[in-house]
N, C-alpha and C positions, 0 to 999 in steps of 0.2 A: 623415714622419706629422704629422698636424692633430690638436691639443688634442683636438678636437670627436671626432675619429673614436677618440682611447684613452678619452674620457670622464674627463678628467686636469679640466678645467672644469663645470661643469653645464651641460647641452646639454637640448632638446627638441624630442621627435619627434612628428609625429599623421600615420594613416593611414588606410585600410580593410584591410578582409579578408573572406575566404571561403574554406570548405571545406566539408568533410562531416565526419560523428561514426559512429562506429559505436556503439551501445548494447548493452549487456545488461542484464538485469531478473532479481535472484534473492532469495527472501524472506530468504536469508543474507545478501544483502550481499557476496558474492562474483563474479569476472567470470566470466560463462556460456560457453560455445562458439555459442549461438544470439545472432548480432548480426543489426541490422536498421542499412541507413543512413539518415541525415539531412544534415541539413544545417547551418550558420551562416553569417552573414553582417554585418558592422557596423563599428564603428571603434574603434582604438585609440589611444592616449597614453603617453609613452613619457619619464619625467624621468630624467635620469642624473648621474652624478658619480664621479670615483676608482673607476670601473668596477662601481658597484653602480645598482641602477636599480628606480622605480616604473612599473608599469605600469596603470592603470585601464581596461577596456575595457568597450565596450558591441556587445551585437550581437543578434540574433535569431536562436532557433534552434528548428529543426526536428526534432524527436524522434520516433522508430519506435520502439514497445516491444513486444514478447511477454511477456501473460501469464498463463498458465494456458491457453496456446492459442491467444488469443485476441489479434491484434495490434491494438495502439491507438496511435493518432497524437495529440500533445500540440505546440503551439506556445508557446514561454517567449522573455522576456528575460533573458539573463544579464550581469551584474555582476561579470566577474572583476577584484581587487585583487591584483594580482601583485608580488611582490619578488625581485629578484634579481639577477644577476654578467654581466656581458659581459665577453670577451677578444677580442681582436683591432683591427687596424686598419686604414686605410686605403680606409675602406666595407666591409672583409670581418669579420666577425668570428660567434662563437657565444656563445650567451645561455642560461641556467639561471636556472630561477623556480622559486617555487610561492606558492601562497595562496588563499584562500577567495574561494570564489563564493555569489551568491544568483541565484538563477534565477526569475523572477515570472512565474508561469503566465498566457498571453492568450486559449489557446481551451477552458481547462480549467471551463470552468463559470463564467467572466469575461471582459469584453473589457478591451481595450487599455485604456481609462482606467480601470476599476475596480482593474487589476493596478496603475496608477500609482499611483492613488488609495488602495490597502491600504498600500500602501508608503513614501508619506506622510503617514500616517495610524499608522504601527506596526503596522498589521495582517497578520502574515507567515504566518497560517494555511495559506492556501493556497501558500505559497510554499517551497520545498524549498533548502537550502543545503550544499554540495558543497565539498571541496578538491581545487586541480587542482597537479597539479608536470608541468613539462615541460622543452622545450629548444627552441632553435631557432635558423637560422641567417640571417644576414643576408649578402648580396651586391651592394650600393651601396643600393638602393630598394626590391630585393625581398627577403621576409625566407621563412621555410618553419617554421613551428612544428609537434611532434609533440605532446601531453597526454595524461594520463591522469587522468580526473576520477573522485572517490570518492564517491557518496553520501554525506552526513551524515544527514540526515531522509528521513522515508517519506514517497512520494504515496499518496495515497489512490485503488483506483482499483476503482470499483464496490465488492464486498465486503470485498477484501484493499487491504492496504497495501506497499509495496517500496520500497527503495533501488534507485538508479538511477546504472550503473557507466557510463562510455564513454568512447572515446579520441576524440581531438579532432586533425586533421591539415588545414592551412590556410596558405592564400597570401597574403600583405600586401603592401601597395605604401604606401611611405611618401611622403605628399604634401610635407611640409616638416619 
C-alpha cells in the first residue's frame, strides 16, 4: 500500500467531470416525482490527508425544471465546497462528503460576465444556495459520484418562487 493512496500524507488531485442531473421543483421544497434531465461538466480538485479531504469544484450545469406546468431551462456556474472522508487503498476507494454549493445563474437575465461580476462584488441576489450530500467510488483514475442537492434559497421565476432539489450522477477522470 502506498501512503498517498491511503491519504496518510497530504495529497493533491485534479480532474475533469461530466454527468447528468435530475431536477425536481416543489414550492414546499420537497422532492417531486416529476423530473427533468439536465447536464453538468467541469473540473474538481481534492486536497486530502489522514483519510479526510476538501474538494472544491467548478462546473457548468444545465437545469430543466417544470413550474406550474411550464418547462423552464437555465444554466448556472456551480461551486460546491465539499468536505469528506475516503477509505480504500491501491487506487480503489469510497468517498463520503457534504457541503454547501452556490449556483451563479448565467442565462437567467444575466450573462456569464455579469454573473461573475455579481459574485466578485458580493451581490448574490440572483444566485442560488444549496447543500449537497453524496458518495463516490474511485477506481484508479476514474470516479463515479452520486449526490443529492437540497435547495436552501428560492429561485424567482415569473410570478412565483421555488427551491430547486436535484440528484447528480457524474463520471470523473483524475488528470494528476
